[in-house]
C-alpha positions, 0 to 999 in steps of 0.5 A: 493472513487467514485464521491467524496463519500467514498464507504468504509473506514477502518482506522488503529486502533488508538492503533496500530497507537500509537504503531507505532509512539511511536516506531518510536520515540524510535528507531529514524526512519522515518514514513509517516502518511497518514490521510483521507485528508493529508499526513505527514512525521514524523522524515524525515531522509536521507533515505526518501529523497533518496528513496521517493523523488529521486528514486520514484519521490514523490514530492507532500508531504508537509513537513510542515504538523504536523503529530500530527495534522493529528493524532488528526483530521483524521483517519489514513489510512496508515503508511509507516515506514522505517525499515528492513523486519526483524524489520517489523516482530517484530513490526507487532506482536504489531499491531494486527489490521494491515497488512503489504505490503512491496514492497521496501526493505527500507520501508513497507506500513501498513494498517488496517487488513481489508483494503488490496487491495484484499478486496478493489477490492471486495468492488468495485466489489460489489459496481459496481455489478460485479462478482469478476471473472470479474475483472483483477488486475495488480501488481508488489510488495509485497503490490499487493499480495492480489489483485492479488490473489483475482482478477478474473485474477491476472497479475504480471508485468514482473518487479514484485518481487517474491511475486507478481509473485507467487500470479499471474495467468499470468506474462506479460512484464514489466511496461516499455515494455507495460505490461498492454497493452500486458496483455489486448491483451493476454486476448482479452480485447483489 
């Protein structure tokens, strides 16, 4: 979204959303549902509060929002189910229109196949009339692999996981140790 205008939107196919939500109900796990305008939490378990609220300090999700209302009235842009990496492989086979980007051992971010961060960077570069070689991206998790690979320069933070490090052209210091600033200085941007 640029200046309130959607430059590109790739929602998850509703058939795949239905697969995920039926599975979450059947197997009793939490799933965050991100619509175009609202975010809801289906079946909030203690792991959601421990990881999202306490550890990641996400405090802005309204727990009173009806997930089914989001599904009826908005395109779904992301699903964040709380399950193991092993189970992720199994469920993703049933969701052919999606990709998964895990950056935390307790949950993963699932988006439409054409909506990964690398493709988002390509779209923004085209919109801004930039050559992709003129871009730089920063990341630290498995969900950043595509943007780190696609950017002209992909920079993994010093605190990055193995997947992000392997996808990057350069590894800087940690996010808490001025990693972005240090990388920008290293490449002569600032």
